[in-house]
N, C-alpha and C positions, 0 to 999 in steps of 0.2 A: 244484289246484283246490280253493276254497273252497265245501263245500255248503250255506252259510247263505244265499245269495241262492236258493236252491230249497226252501226250507222254508215257502213262502207254503201259503194254505189250499187243499185239495183234497178238498171234500166233494161227493159222487156221489149222485144220485137217478134209479137206474133205474125207470122206470116203463112196464109196457107194457098199456093198457087198452082195455077194449072201450068205445067210445062208436057211436052212430048219425051224427054228425057226421063222425068221422073217416074218411079215403078208405082203405077195404080195401086192407091189405098194405104199408103206408109205416110206418117210424119215423120220427120228427122230434127235432131237438135243439137245445139252445141255451145258452149260458152266460151268467149272471146277471152283474150288476156286483161282487158277492161271489165270483165265482169257482166258483159253483156249477153244475154241469152237470146241465142237466133231458132227459130222456127221455120220449115219450109217442108213440102212434100216434092221439091225441086232441088235436092243439095248439090251445091256447086262447089263446096269445099271440102276436104277429104275429115276435117274435123267432126262432120255431121254422123249422129249415129242414131239409128230408128230406135223411136222410143212408143210409135203407136201403129196400130193399123185403123187407119180412117175406113167410113162408112161409105160404099156406092163411089167412091174416088170425091168425096166432098166432105163438109162438117170438118169438125176439129179434132174428136175425139172419139173412139168408141163407146156404144152404149146409147146413142139416141138418134134422132133424125138429121138427115144430112142437111147442112147450111153452110153452100157455095159460097156467099158472102155475110160481112156481120152486117146487119142494117143498122142505123143508128137507134138509141131508143127513147122516145119522148122520154122529157123528165116529169117526174111525178112529184106531188104534192111531199109524200112521204120523204122522197129521198131529197129533194127540194128545204126539208126542214132541219136535216143535218148536215146539209152541204159544207157550214163553216167549220164542224168538228173533222169531217171528214178532209176537207183541204187542210186543215191545219196537221193532222196524225199523216198526212202524206207529205207536207213539207218536211217535219220534223224527224220522219224515219225513209223519207229519199224515196217515197213509192209513188207509182201511178193512181193518181184519183181513182180512175178507169178498173183498178183492180181491187181499190177499195169498196168502189161501189158493187163490183159484182159478186166480190164475197159477201157483202151484206145481203144483196137481194137472194141468192142462194141461201145464204143461212137462213133468214129471217124474215125475208120479204120486208123490211125494213121494219116491222114491229121490234119496239125497244122492251116490251115484256114478253116475249118469247122463250117458251122453255121446251128442250127438247124430252123426251123420253128418257133419254140416258143424264139428263140434268144440265145440258148446256145453255147457257143464259143469254138475253139480250140480243142486240144487233148483230154482233159478231160470233154470239153463240159459243161462250166461254166456256168450259168446264170448270168446275170450284177452283182445280187445283190450278189448273193454268191461270186463271184470274188472280189467283193469289201470287204467284209466280210472276206476272205482269204487273204488281203493285195496283190491281182493281179493287177498292174499296167497296164499290157498290157495283156490280154487272149489269143492273137495271136502268143507272145513268147514263144517258148516250154518250158524253163524251167521254167519260173514262170508261166505258166499253168500246166506242172506237179506238180509242190510244191504244189499251191492251191488245186489242185484236190486231193494230198495225204493227205493234210493237213484237208481237209474236210473229207475224210474216218477216218483218225484217231480221229475226233472229234465225229462222228457216231459212230465208233467202242467203243470207250469210253460210248458213250450213252447208246448202247445196249449189253456192257459187255463183246465185242469179238465177238457177234453172226454175222457172216459173213451174212447171208438169209436176217437179219434184216439190216444192216449197207447196205446192196446193194438197198435192196427196198428203205431205206430212200436216198438213193443218186438217186436214180431215182424218185421215188414219192414226196418225202420231207419228213421229219420228222411227221408232222401233219397228213399224209393219214396213216402214221403206226399206229399213237396213235388210230385215229378212227377206224382200223381195228384191234382193241383191243390188242396193239402192236405184230402185226403180219404182214403177207405181203398182201397188200389191194388186194381186188378182181378186181384187172385192168388188163387184158389183156396183156397190154405192160410193165407193171411191171413183171408180172409172167414169160414174157418171156425174160425180161429184166435180171430178176436174174438166169431163167435157163441158159442162153446163156453165162453170166459172169460165173459163177461157173464151168461149163464144160469147159471154156475156161482156168479158173485157174488149174484145173487139168490135162490140156491138157499142157500150159506152164511148170508147174512144175514138171511133166514127162520128157520134154524136156530139163531141166536144166542139 
């Protein structure tokens, strides 16, 4: 399977802003004609659609503590160890480095030997079948794992028109679960919490650049 069809633009804008006109507790999103995903709790464009209910008027997604603002995260030795591989994969697949960092942090906490109870492996926690589909020969080798995870994110991002929320939901629960949920986030507590954490960390890593 050639990866070239999946190298389209994937620009993300994750904004959660307080505004009197916004309906309290709701998060809206739309994808524009350039493939850019927009997020807001103060929708100003008719293309916005509600995708989630925020908790207590703050935070990014249902399922965790409210986080009104993304705070920069200090760079750890673990993430710096893989920075070159992250940058290379982000450039190759036109993904934000902050997104790869956020996914990696939630998936494995930057432990390249991590294995989940379900058998997901390495930094980006690739299932054996996914690793094979993404041409990953050794899922515990950092550069291969990061590239495989980035390639899979790019495929999902193109499938969902650059929508970060659905991309992350599919990365966690699988595209079939997203389809069964009406092309939205499945009503699976683990998946909703996963999306919330990754989006929050994405904003924090982006703020720390």
